[in-house]
VOGU-3710 file (C-alpha; in Angstrom, 3 decimals, decimal comma):
1> mkkfllpvll> 16,509/4,965/23,701  15,055/5,137/27,189  11,712/3,406/27,515  8,762/4,910/29,306  5,071/4,187/29,603  2,501/6,654/28,427  -0,973/6,826/29,927  -3,704/5,731/27,544  -7,279/6,942/27,811  -9,745/4,135/27,391
11> lgaifnaqaq> -13,192/5,623/27,058  -16,257/3,688/28,149  -15,460/1,066/30,769  -16,697/-2,456/30,271  -18,794/-2,418/33,409  -19,852/1,232/33,524  -20,784/3,006/30,313  -20,471/6,406/31,969  -16,993/5,921/33,417  -13,564/6,403/32,020
21> davgyqtppk> -11,096/3,600/32,519  -7,618/5,095/32,682  -5,221/2,161/32,769  -1,579/1,550/32,010  -0,444/-0,579/29,136  -1,486/-4,226/29,379  -0,184/-7,316/27,580  -2,139/-10,224/26,098  -1,477/-13,919/26,844  2,141/-14,926/26,248
31> amadlllakp> 1,480/-16,881/23,047  -0,124/-13,826/21,451  2,619/-11,495/22,659  5,383/-13,806/21,444  3,807/-13,994/17,996  3,673/-10,223/17,768  7,246/-9,676/18,939  8,865/-12,413/16,825  11,899/-11,142/14,924  10,906/-10,463/11,279
41> tpsvsvdska> 12,595/-12,482/8,554  15,184/-10,321/6,743  14,330/-8,746/3,403  16,346/-9,821/0,383  17,739/-7,905/-2,604  19,673/-9,796/-5,295  21,756/-8,380/-8,145  20,730/-9,113/-11,735  23,402/-11,812/-12,169  22,454/-13,618/-8,951
51> ewmllsarna> 25,996/-13,265/-7,622  25,413/-11,136/-4,520  22,526/-10,854/-2,103  21,897/-8,065/0,405  20,016/-9,118/3,531  18,263/-6,365/5,472  17,223/-7,086/9,056  14,839/-4,950/11,081  13,170/-4,925/14,470  9,553/-5,959/14,850
61> ypsvaelaap> 8,015/-2,668/16,014  9,220/0,677/17,345  8,338/1,685/20,881  5,638/4,233/21,573  8,418/6,464/22,876  9,884/6,468/19,351  6,485/7,289/17,849  6,169/10,126/20,362  9,182/11,967/18,955  8,402/15,514/17,771
71> evriaglrid> 6,882/15,837/14,320  5,440/18,549/12,125  2,200/17,563/10,376  1,627/19,704/7,281  0,749/19,326/3,586  -0,111/15,657/4,064  3,378/15,006/5,448  4,715/14,030/8,846  8,123/15,605/9,245  10,873/15,131/11,817
81> plnyslsrqi> 11,738/18,761/12,613  15,252/17,864/13,787  16,734/16,271/10,665  14,861/17,076/7,424  13,267/13,637/7,087  9,872/12,053/7,504  9,057/11,120/11,067  7,529/7,681/10,410  9,828/5,382/8,512  10,665/1,680/8,484
91> fvnnftlkni> 14,312/1,205/9,388  16,821/-1,524/8,669  19,030/-2,175/11,703  21,562/-4,505/10,086  22,923/-5,299/6,618  24,845/-8,410/5,580  26,082/-9,569/2,175  26,004/-13,120/0,875  27,934/-14,471/-2,078  25,381/-16,716/-3,732
101> ktgkvfpilg> 27,936/-18,888/-5,560  30,015/-19,693/-2,472  27,281/-19,367/0,128  29,556/-17,290/2,341  27,971/-14,507/4,419  29,936/-11,305/5,063  29,374/-8,672/7,751  29,700/-5,132/6,400  32,352/-2,951/7,988  31,870/0,773/8,451
111> lpsplfansm> 28,115/0,763/8,963  26,894/3,530/11,299  25,969/2,424/14,803  23,169/2,292/15,631  21,986/1,669/12,080  18,749/3,400/11,066  18,761/2,835/7,297  15,641/3,863/5,425  14,364/0,624/3,899  13,027/2,464/0,833
121> siswspdehk> 16,339/4,162/0,006  18,392/1,075/-0,923  19,752/1,487/-4,459  22,278/-0,573/-6,476  24,802/1,186/-8,736  24,666/0,526/-12,507  27,448/-2,088/-12,315  25,906/-3,503/-9,100  29,202/-3,290/-7,239  27,877/-0,610/-4,878
131> iaftqvnqkt> 24,711/-0,071/-2,842  23,572/3,341/-1,600  21,267/3,949/1,368  20,284/6,806/3,670  21,106/6,727/7,379  18,651/8,673/9,549  20,422/10,116/12,588  18,841/12,162/15,341  19,893/15,477/13,781  20,966/14,631/10,216
141> vdlyvinvlt> 20,342/12,300/7,297  23,508/10,933/5,679  24,209/8,994/2,502  26,269/5,810/2,746  27,593/3,566/-0,010  28,422/-0,123/0,487  31,210/-1,562/-1,666  29,919/-5,040/-2,443  33,328/-6,464/-3,388  35,117/-5,276/-0,231
151> qkamkvnktp> 32,052/-5,447/2,067  32,770/-1,972/3,442  30,449/1,006/3,902  31,411/4,662/3,749  29,599/7,939/4,302  29,827/9,943/1,047  27,916/13,183/1,682  29,439/16,367/3,058  26,143/18,218/3,574  23,157/16,699/5,448
161> lntvlgngil> 20,450/15,396/3,121  16,868/16,664/2,895  14,539/13,696/2,292  11,249/15,333/3,295  9,860/15,110/-0,266  11,502/11,793/-1,074  14,970/10,288/-1,020  15,663/11,395/-4,592  18,903/9,374/-4,840  19,992/8,871/-8,461
171> wadnstlfyr> 23,006/6,946/-9,773  24,370/8,694/-12,897  27,265/6,240/-13,194  29,234/4,011/-10,858  30,961/6,943/-9,167  28,366/9,719/-9,486  25,248/10,260/-7,395  22,602/12,986/-7,409  20,641/13,794/-4,260  19,086/16,691/-2,328
181> vaskpvsmvp> 20,654/18,349/0,678  19,419/20,801/3,300  19,802/24,408/2,194  19,567/25,797/5,738  20,296/24,406/9,216  17,180/23,255/11,109  17,956/25,847/13,765  16,665/28,473/11,302  13,129/27,018/11,310  10,503/29,808/11,460
191> qkpltpkgpt> 9,229/30,406/14,958  5,522/30,381/15,570  4,247/33,836/16,506  2,572/34,144/19,879  -0,372/35,845/18,208  -1,353/35,534/14,534  -1,331/38,522/12,188  -4,955/37,828/11,391  -7,483/35,066/10,764  -6,966/32,212/8,318
201> vqqnlgkaap> -9,150/32,895/5,273  -10,082/30,659/2,355  -12,487/31,481/-0,453  -13,971/30,202/-3,680  -15,431/32,462/-6,339  -18,028/30,322/-8,042  -15,801/27,621/-9,530  -16,390/23,984/-8,567  -13,404/22,649/-6,648  -14,269/19,301/-5,023
211> satfedlikt> -11,540/17,639/-2,994  -10,964/14,434/-1,111  -10,762/14,328/2,673  -7,051/14,513/3,476  -5,330/14,628/6,857  -2,457/16,857/8,028  -3,184/19,711/5,644  -1,802/23,235/5,783  -4,163/25,251/7,972  -2,454/28,579/8,641
221> pydeqlfeff> 0,073/31,003/7,123  2,571/29,695/9,675  2,072/26,162/8,293  2,900/27,567/4,868  6,176/28,913/6,227  7,021/25,554/7,752  6,292/23,668/4,525  8,439/26,043/2,494  11,274/25,745/5,011  11,292/21,958/5,305
231> gtsqlvqnkn> 10,443/21,323/1,640  13,220/23,485/0,184  16,412/21,638/-0,724  19,525/21,988/-2,856  20,151/19,449/-5,596  23,784/18,309/-5,682  26,024/16,042/-7,729  28,506/13,882/-5,828  31,323/12,609/-8,025  33,966/10,620/-6,212
241> gietpigkpa> 33,055/12,349/-2,952  33,034/15,935/-4,271  29,654/17,717/-3,953  28,690/20,254/-6,613  25,433/22,277/-6,327  23,018/21,915/-9,268  20,880/24,996/-9,828  19,344/26,932/-6,970  17,461/25,725/-3,879  13,808/24,881/-4,627
251> iynstilspd> 10,946/22,717/-3,438  11,732/19,672/-5,556  8,832/17,277/-5,969  10,856/14,960/-8,221  14,112/14,829/-10,174  14,591/12,151/-12,851  17,636/11,670/-15,088  17,239/11,046/-18,811  18,401/7,619/-20,022  21,562/9,125/-21,540
261> kkymmvrkvk> 22,260/10,977/-18,252  22,573/14,354/-20,043  19,310/15,931/-18,887  17,031/15,958/-15,903  13,258/16,239/-15,676  12,508/18,408/-12,655  9,196/19,067/-10,953  9,168/22,000/-8,524  6,344/22,958/-6,166  5,081/26,514/-6,597
271> kpfsylvtdr> 2,950/28,898/-4,559  0,182/29,364/-3,563  0,164/26,296/-1,339  -3,194/24,591/-0,986  -5,208/24,218/2,210  -7,362/21,472/0,625  -4,912/18,979/-0,919  -1,523/17,530/-0,022  1,859/18,619/-1,371  1,484/16,308/-4,384
281> gfpsevsitd> -1,459/18,404/-5,476  0,197/21,825/-5,088  0,852/23,995/-8,168  4,059/22,916/-9,868  6,388/23,517/-12,757  7,680/20,658/-14,889  10,866/21,432/-16,793  13,910/19,911/-18,428  17,329/21,071/-17,279  20,902/20,196/-18,107
291> lsgktikila> 23,178/18,752/-15,448  24,289/22,198/-14,333  20,704/23,091/-13,457  20,134/25,386/-16,446  16,542/25,271/-17,691  16,323/23,914/-21,246  12,543/23,897/-21,559  9,519/24,436/-19,328  7,097/21,639/-20,181  4,122/22,684/-18,066
301> elpstegtps> 2,884/25,049/-15,373  0,412/22,866/-13,498  -2,332/24,292/-11,259  -3,391/22,963/-7,868  -5,367/19,734/-8,093  -8,151/21,347/-6,060  -10,062/21,788/-9,313  -10,026/18,125/-10,315  -13,611/17,054/-11,134  -15,013/14,415/-8,784
311> gndntqdvsr> -15,441/10,948/-10,264  -13,078/8,007/-10,574  -11,998/8,593/-14,191  -12,135/12,363/-14,279  -8,945/14,372/-14,406  -7,816/17,946/-14,734  -7,762/19,457/-18,202  -3,966/19,704/-18,129  -1,016/17,565/-19,200  0,012/14,785/-16,821
321> dfgwrddeaa> 2,167/11,651/-16,452  5,441/13,193/-17,603  8,253/10,676/-17,980  11,306/9,665/-19,982  11,026/7,140/-22,779  13,271/4,310/-21,545  14,396/3,062/-24,961  15,683/6,400/-26,307  18,474/8,705/-25,178  16,391/11,723/-24,184
331> titwahplds> 12,732/11,751/-25,158  10,066/13,027/-22,793  6,444/11,810/-22,961  3,169/12,958/-21,407  -0,602/12,591/-21,706  -3,313/15,196/-22,222  -7,106/14,712/-22,025  -9,185/15,120/-25,184  -12,447/15,244/-23,208  -11,620/18,281/-21,044
341> glikkkvdfh> -10,960/15,769/-18,261  -14,587/14,593/-18,094  -14,884/10,878/-18,815  -18,640/11,013/-19,513  -18,096/13,416/-22,395  -18,866/11,585/-25,645  -15,669/11,557/-27,680  -13,915/8,934/-29,800  -10,745/9,204/-27,744  -10,327/10,371/-24,162
351> davyslsapf> -6,534/10,914/-24,033  -3,606/11,563/-26,326  0,041/10,836/-25,553  2,819/13,063/-26,891  6,612/13,057/-27,028  9,413/15,572/-27,458  13,066/14,659/-28,049  16,309/16,479/-27,295  17,219/19,261/-27,880  13,517/19,979/-27,067
361> tgeakelfkt> 13,196/22,861/-29,533  10,727/21,334/-31,964  7,007/20,640/-31,810  5,608/17,815/-29,705  4,748/14,650/-31,619  1,489/12,796/-31,036  2,283/9,141/-30,377  -1,195/7,643/-29,962  -4,725/8,172/-28,622  -6,640/6,023/-26,141
371> qyryrnvtwg> -10,344/5,174/-26,082  -10,298/4,896/-22,288  -8,312/6,886/-19,748  -4,578/6,490/-20,357  -2,659/4,880/-17,492  0,918/4,156/-18,520  3,290/2,865/-21,174  6,048/0,278/-20,708  8,780/0,728/-23,289  10,607/-2,003/-25,162
381> nstfamvseg> 12,433/-0,871/-28,300  11,962/1,211/-31,443  9,125/-1,024/-32,672  7,518/-2,295/-29,484  5,924/-0,917/-26,331  2,876/-1,803/-24,218  0,159/0,725/-23,406  -2,293/0,402/-20,517  -5,610/2,265/-20,442  -8,855/1,667/-18,614
391> mrskqlnrve> -11,957/2,829/-16,776  -11,946/2,541/-12,998  -15,644/3,414/-12,894  -16,399/0,339/-15,023  -13,549/-1,830/-13,723  -12,153/-2,161/-17,261  -8,513/-2,618/-18,246  -7,062/-2,674/-21,756  -3,488/-3,490/-22,802  -2,252/-2,687/-26,306
401> rfdpstgkle> 0,818/-3,213/-28,441  2,304/0,052/-29,689  4,766/0,340/-32,555  6,591/3,686/-32,124  7,958/3,493/-35,675  4,512/3,415/-37,286  2,228/4,787/-34,564  0,083/1,654/-34,803  -1,849/0,680/-31,676  -3,216/-2,869/-31,476
411> vlydrsqtds> -5,320/-4,327/-28,644  -3,699/-7,345/-27,003  -6,417/-7,966/-24,440  -9,326/-6,430/-22,563  -10,337/-7,679/-19,168  -12,142/-6,703/-16,023  -9,795/-5,335/-13,362  -11,390/-7,751/-10,909  -11,021/-10,794/-13,193  -7,962/-12,418/-11,669
421> ynnpgipvre> -8,248/-15,716/-13,543  -7,616/-14,095/-16,939  -4,702/-11,909/-15,904  -1,838/-12,936/-18,240  0,847/-11,424/-16,000  3,470/-8,707/-16,391  6,037/-8,687/-19,213  9,573/-9,561/-18,131  12,075/-6,734/-18,578  15,843/-6,423/-18,789
431> rnkygrdvii> 18,319/-3,548/-18,686  19,137/-1,907/-22,000  22,245/0,062/-22,957  20,983/3,038/-20,944  20,563/0,943/-17,803  16,759/1,217/-18,019  14,405/-1,736/-17,635  12,614/-2,414/-20,935  10,356/-5,204/-22,210  12,132/-8,088/-23,867
441> tidngtkllm> 10,712/-10,157/-26,710  11,610/-13,791/-27,312  11,333/-16,320/-30,132  12,491/-13,839/-32,781  10,308/-11,039/-31,450  7,060/-12,995/-31,733  6,396/-13,537/-28,037  6,639/-11,955/-24,605  7,759/-13,640/-21,421  5,020/-13,010/-18,850
451> nnitgasakg> 5,470/-13,352/-15,090  2,302/-13,732/-13,045  3,275/-13,588/-9,365  -0,299/-14,362/-8,295  -1,540/-16,891/-10,840  -5,110/-16,898/-9,574  -7,075/-20,029/-10,389  -10,050/-22,038/-9,170  -7,531/-24,057/-7,127  -6,159/-20,921/-5,499
461> dmpflakfdl> -3,160/-18,772/-6,362  -0,564/-20,706/-8,390  2,029/-18,283/-9,852  3,293/-18,987/-13,348  5,664/-17,975/-16,150  4,214/-17,922/-19,645  4,923/-17,084/-23,268  2,436/-14,618/-24,723  2,074/-14,994/-28,508  1,701/-11,522/-30,040
471> atkkneiiwr> -0,034/-12,936/-33,126  -2,580/-15,250/-31,503  -2,755/-13,197/-28,280  -2,708/-16,391/-26,247  -0,696/-17,287/-23,156  1,230/-20,555/-23,023  2,232/-21,422/-19,463  5,762/-22,862/-19,439  6,153/-23,164/-15,659  3,704/-23,103/-12,794
481> ckegeyesis> 3,901/-23,468/-9,058  3,190/-27,004/-7,858  -0,039/-27,779/-6,070  0,429/-28,041/-2,328  2,962/-25,200/-2,140  3,340/-21,574/-3,159  6,277/-20,418/-5,292  6,498/-17,158/-7,182  9,168/-15,721/-9,481  10,824/-12,681/-7,906
491> dvidadkliv> 13,127/-11,994/-10,859  14,170/-13,476/-14,187  17,962/-13,780/-14,169  18,411/-15,205/-17,679  15,419/-15,090/-20,039  17,069/-17,270/-22,689  18,104/-20,057/-20,311  14,991/-19,580/-18,135  16,967/-19,150/-14,933  14,878/-17,370/-12,301
501> ltrretqtdv> 14,919/-16,271/-8,677  11,926/-17,647/-6,797  10,377/-17,345/-3,340  8,915/-20,647/-2,147  6,842/-21,538/0,896  4,277/-24,007/2,216  1,931/-23,967/5,199  4,771/-25,281/7,370  7,867/-24,026/5,523  8,849/-20,394/6,000
511> pnyyirnita> 9,427/-18,449/2,728  12,937/-18,899/1,320  14,647/-17,932/-1,923  15,903/-20,250/-4,653  17,692/-20,104/-7,994  15,558/-22,219/-10,316  16,580/-23,424/-13,761  13,231/-24,068/-15,400  14,718/-25,783/-18,463  16,855/-28,184/-16,424
521> nttkaitaft> 14,275/-28,433/-13,631  16,846/-27,768/-10,905  16,775/-25,530/-7,837  19,359/-24,159/-5,447  18,417/-22,685/-2,078  20,140/-19,370/-1,369  18,513/-18,599/1,998  17,703/-20,782/4,991  15,296/-18,754/7,113  13,642/-20,634/9,970
531> npypqlvgvs> 10,145/-20,549/11,411  9,762/-17,517/13,710  6,398/-18,774/15,039  6,723/-22,028/17,012  3,392/-21,120/18,654  1,597/-21,867/15,355  3,111/-25,304/14,784  0,177/-27,709/14,611  -2,392/-25,022/13,781  -4,370/-26,082/10,696
541> kekihykrad> -5,174/-23,793/7,776  -7,738/-24,513/5,077  -9,244/-22,524/2,220  -12,974/-23,156/2,606  -15,546/-22,671/-0,161  -19,206/-21,883/0,306  -22,142/-20,080/-1,359  -24,289/-17,233/-0,222  -28,070/-17,373/-0,629  -28,086/-15,711/-4,062
551> gvdltgdlyl> -25,570/-18,206/-5,457  -22,351/-16,163/-5,318  -19,383/-18,373/-4,452  -17,297/-17,289/-1,452  -14,063/-18,373/0,206  -12,138/-17,759/3,407  -8,999/-18,929/5,215  -9,987/-21,077/8,186  -7,527/-21,531/11,055  -8,192/-24,132/13,759
561> pkgydkakdg> -6,233/-24,518/17,033  -3,427/-27,016/17,500  -4,801/-30,422/18,522  -8,412/-29,483/17,846  -10,790/-32,438/17,358  -14,308/-31,348/16,469  -15,759/-34,723/17,498  -14,244/-34,395/20,954  -14,047/-30,634/21,426  -17,222/-29,562/19,649
571> plpvliwayp> -17,873/-26,231/17,897  -15,531/-23,385/18,783  -16,031/-19,684/19,360  -15,189/-17,858/16,128  -13,650/-14,609/14,918  -14,514/-13,659/11,323  -12,183/-11,004/9,871  -12,946/-9,371/6,519  -12,731/-6,410/4,155  -15,506/-5,697/1,600
581> reydnaadaa> -14,695/-5,187/-2,099  -16,880/-4,002/-4,970  -17,491/-5,968/-8,180  -19,429/-5,191/-11,333  -20,290/-8,850/-11,900  -20,872/-11,974/-9,821  -18,434/-14,110/-11,835  -15,445/-12,000/-10,776  -16,697/-11,810/-7,199  -16,869/-15,624/-7,052
591> qtrgsqyrft> -13,232/-16,194/-8,024  -10,928/-17,898/-5,512  -8,306/-15,561/-4,090  -5,216/-16,416/-2,125  -3,662/-19,802/-1,407  -4,121/-22,108/1,538  -0,549/-23,288/1,029  1,138/-20,012/1,949  3,062/-19,772/5,194  1,165/-17,597/7,651
601> ligggspvff> 3,068/-14,383/8,391  1,811/-12,467/11,417  1,512/-8,694/11,482  0,065/-6,456/14,148  -3,277/-6,343/12,336  -3,694/-10,096/11,933  -6,645/-11,913/13,562  -4,702/-15,206/13,626  -3,430/-14,445/17,147  -6,763/-15,770/18,446
611> vtqgyavldn> -6,211/-19,309/17,171  -3,683/-19,692/20,015  -6,476/-18,986/22,513  -8,937/-21,660/21,421  -10,815/-19,760/18,715  -11,546/-20,719/15,140  -10,478/-17,824/12,914  -11,938/-17,184/9,469  -9,526/-14,692/7,917  -9,985/-13,050/4,518
621> aempivakeg> -13,644/-13,994/4,565  -14,867/-12,770/1,191  -17,366/-9,921/1,485  -18,091/-9,023/-2,161  -20,508/-6,223/-2,964  -21,817/-7,009/-6,464  -23,657/-4,735/-8,886  -27,160/-6,030/-9,516  -29,583/-5,469/-12,392  -28,018/-2,310/-13,750
631> qkpndsfveq> -27,411/-0,824/-10,312  -24,080/0,073/-8,747  -22,593/-2,255/-6,127  -23,270/0,012/-3,140  -26,988/0,284/-3,926  -27,442/-2,943/-1,965  -24,422/-2,723/0,341  -26,068/-3,643/3,649  -28,178/-6,399/2,123  -25,106/-8,043/0,603
641> lqlnaeaain> -23,072/-7,753/3,803  -25,765/-9,776/5,514  -25,773/-12,421/2,760  -21,997/-12,771/3,036  -22,022/-13,014/6,822  -24,871/-15,516/6,956  -23,116/-17,727/4,413  -19,884/-17,772/6,424  -21,701/-18,524/9,685  -23,747/-21,313/8,087
651> klsdmgvgdr> -20,622/-22,886/6,557  -18,723/-22,919/9,852  -21,752/-24,313/11,671  -22,356/-26,998/9,028  -18,689/-28,038/9,257  -19,169/-28,506/12,992  -16,229/-26,251/13,853  -18,021/-22,975/14,605  -20,604/-22,281/17,297  -23,110/-19,953/15,635
661> nriavgghsy> -24,032/-18,576/19,061  -20,426/-17,495/19,775  -19,202/-15,608/16,742  -17,538/-12,187/16,526  -16,815/-10,097/13,441  -13,981/-7,637/12,955  -11,986/-5,611/10,495  -9,689/-2,660/9,943  -10,561/0,563/8,073  -13,254/-0,374/5,512
671> gafmtvnlla> -13,440/-3,683/7,364  -14,341/-1,738/10,516  -16,996/0,117/8,531  -18,334/-3,314/7,481  -18,237/-4,581/11,071  -20,302/-1,776/12,534  -22,819/-1,973/9,679  -23,310/-5,664/10,422  -23,905/-4,919/14,105  -26,300/-2,103/13,229
681> httlfkagla> -28,429/-4,158/10,845  -28,251/-7,764/12,084  -28,042/-9,811/15,271  -25,743/-12,406/13,749  -22,821/-11,758/16,090  -22,017/-11,724/19,775  -19,407/-8,959/19,491  -17,594/-6,701/17,070  -13,968/-5,504/16,796  -13,647/-2,334/14,723
691> esgaynrtlt> -10,269/-0,714/14,015  -9,926/2,818/12,596  -13,092/2,929/10,581  -15,215/5,633/8,960  -18,764/5,437/10,273  -20,385/8,633/8,969  -20,116/8,873/5,194  -21,195/12,522/5,131  -17,640/13,237/6,313  -16,445/11,994/2,889
701> pfgfqnedrt> -19,057/13,765/0,708  -17,165/13,626/-2,595  -16,896/9,844/-2,649  -15,232/7,013/-0,740  -13,582/3,684/-1,544  -14,837/2,970/-5,119  -18,027/5,028/-4,722  -17,719/8,127/-6,926  -21,224/9,529/-6,535  -21,251/12,535/-4,247
711> ywqnpklyyd> -23,415/13,045/-1,190  -25,518/15,624/-3,055  -26,133/13,236/-5,918  -27,386/10,476/-3,628  -27,870/11,580/0,006  -29,947/8,475/0,790  -27,041/6,210/-0,148  -24,703/8,087/2,191  -27,270/7,916/4,999  -28,045/4,221/4,522
721> mspfsfadki> -24,391/3,200/4,341  -23,461/5,131/7,490  -23,727/2,942/10,605  -23,784/6,188/12,589  -27,315/6,689/11,205  -28,367/3,499/12,991  -26,440/3,852/16,241  -29,673/3,266/18,133  -29,764/-0,259/16,694  -26,238/-1,198/17,821
731> ktpllmthge> -26,807/-3,322/20,917  -24,180/-5,983/20,218  -21,024/-5,280/22,300  -18,617/-3,247/20,156  -14,913/-2,658/20,840  -13,499/0,236/18,810  -9,849/1,209/18,439  -8,461/4,183/16,565  -5,059/5,795/16,176  -5,213/9,322/17,535
741> mddnsgtfpi> -3,041/10,507/14,613  -4,825/8,623/11,821  -3,375/9,857/8,515  -5,696/8,009/6,155  -8,014/9,912/3,855  -11,534/9,707/5,283  -11,002/7,770/8,517  -10,795/10,810/10,767  -10,652/9,860/14,478  -13,830/11,908/14,978
751> nserlfaaik> -15,649/8,966/13,354  -14,925/6,780/16,352  -15,331/9,612/18,854  -18,839/10,481/17,704  -19,976/6,893/17,182  -18,842/6,014/20,694  -20,708/9,008/22,092  -23,837/8,043/20,139  -23,862/4,393/21,233  -23,103/5,375/24,821
761> glggtvrfvy> -25,826/7,999/24,806  -28,298/5,445/23,446  -27,460/2,814/26,066  -25,378/0,396/24,005  -22,379/-1,661/25,127  -19,254/-0,091/23,706  -15,597/0,518/24,552  -13,338/2,956/22,722  -9,538/2,665/22,848  -7,593/5,659/21,562
771> lpfeahgyrg> -4,044/4,585/20,708  -1,501/7,361/21,360  0,643/8,578/18,443  -0,699/5,929/16,058  -1,486/6,600/12,406  -3,915/4,522/10,314  -1,761/1,430/10,602  -0,638/0,707/14,173  3,116/0,322/14,826  3,936/1,104/18,455
781> renllhklwe> 4,983/-2,025/20,345  3,141/-1,155/23,559  0,059/-0,046/21,633  -0,119/-3,279/19,639  0,272/-5,440/22,724  -2,384/-3,427/24,520  -4,760/-3,622/21,534  -4,448/-7,411/21,586  -5,154/-7,419/25,339  -8,260/-5,293/24,814
791> qytwmekyvk> -9,518/-7,546/22,015  -8,710/-10,727/23,918  -10,500/-9,457/27,029  -13,521/-8,412/24,982  -13,685/-11,737/23,130  -13,351/-13,777/26,310  -16,208/-11,935/28,009  -18,665/-11,424/25,168  -17,930/-14,362/22,857  -16,158/-17,373/24,381
801> nadpvksanv> -17,826/-17,096/27,785  -21,014/-15,396/26,673  -24,276/-16,251/28,352  -26,126/-18,880/26,283  -28,892/-17,352/24,172  -30,982/-18,455/21,275  -29,480/-17,991/17,834  -30,844/-14,912/16,127  -29,795/-14,797/12,496  -32,083/-11,947/11,603
811> vk> -32,022/-8,511/10,084  -32,949/-5,657/12,377
//
């Protein structure tokens, strides 16, 4: 694709607050640029027998020219209007196969060129001898199948696919696929009228209908036409290359085969389309059909989610969470609230879960009731399943043993969602006779095999494999990652022989995959990826521990430049990068998170780039916001931000590695919100870097992050937590960046626009960089390089080479 440079508007010049600084794209120092543009390590997918491995390679970042391609933004979607697909995808640009036993790597013949395979569409056939994926061309989406044994790929569809509402690729058997195709050519897209037929009108007739703050919503009747056009698809069956239509064209939200492959659960979007929620919240019909598309039973007619009560654990008073029971041939399950959807209603049980089996003509059977809000069930067999329920508002999680044969529900454990140390892990599953993943039991059905891929501990993350005794409800760890490295179990290949696939890394060793026999204590490397970041060789990384003034323990990942000697070089300028999180208790907030022994992988949003330029970087600096004395966490948000920041600064200063007079703070999204609050309420920092934040909480009046109180319930909270309210206090130099097409709920670009205007109007030092075509996470190659240049330039002027001043660790 031909490259071209797009002008970028950079509002608020460094030297003249009234001027605009229209510049072309710039690049940061070479070491930073090389880190950003390093070729990513391929992704790995291994079959269940550990015989074959698919390696998926991709480019680092698309160009801005690619991001600038036409797109239609409606119903919370971003659609490529030329090919019935989403416009912003992550593509694989090369596949290779490796035989794990022989170590031989095979190129795959017949792949399209150039390859633009959707990374989320890769799907193994039931016998794992084939792999399906979607190829996104300029004007069509095609379905390809790789034959693993012959290492050849072949296009199998006759009609272009429609993947706007999901790939929807289902393997029925080793030669049969179900997928959705376009029902009309894109040339038939409705044309926008030169003049509308009338105004756009919305109304509400006295019924409460709170909604979150979504982007890219339907706004006009013409948008409705576009959504219906692009969302409508035809479900087809492809058996040995022959396509057969299933039912009639519809707006399919989801299509899921029953375990016995005789039925399909179908969810279709219905009118009227909402102007307040995304397509996932539109009215819909949930039904069961046969494989010809004939409706067997309509399970539910679901209304728009506009009427969902605000509050973290509230839900609509309708059935939800429809799914197939994995251990039976054709049994559908769903949940229904017993509290009218209002969690504060005093009832013994808040949800009930029901089931209905083929031929779906009888009455639904109640399986169990939950005391908290039902979340999900993981099936095992006719006498065992695991049920998860909880309360987000109280950060509670409960896991229970369910016996489908008796209906008995028994609590296995309760824990705080934020208590990482006491997380027992996730039960290991294996494929049953239906090809569905179900929980396995070991030791004559008395225990579960639990895989904890994090393994949080006071020493840092140390993943483990354990046996969970169903009688004593205790975990016995049978294998754990060694200290000084980080190794997690990606898959259990043989539960009886304890043969597993692991991913192992250290600070200096790039992540690679191994076959580990835990019983025999042997390992075999199956990949040999090399370090893509020679610029970071010699950089030190340490997990530092410190306390804030009220006694809460904190941690952070400290990076120091290659060759740094604090005795000789003295304290360094510092960048602290963080993201606040809420906790109901100080004990959970104080837990150690992450591991200092992980290999540092660099993404476009990483602050570690700055360690190559002579800065100390404190990444993942813990910024807990803890509930105090019966209050909610956010009741003392600003106060606790200051405590966290002061503790980090004091620790770095006491270590002799950080110059407390040359420290910047930064973050992305809620981290940007944190950054600007710190600049508004303290003089702890020399500069701030804020990326795509929300700075005026009245723009999210029905709640934000984990705050579920509305603006009208607590207007003072919304005012006090909004740094926009204190723009007159922001005198520390602030660099803001924002994607002009931010798609995240709540972080509307107007946040940065209005905050910039306020700080500028009040005489502060501020620069605002609007990144063309970027969403909430930045992806464009030129944009990312330019963002690093902006941040580097800002840090050099206002932090590293700042005029010496007295330290001022005070609250404004």
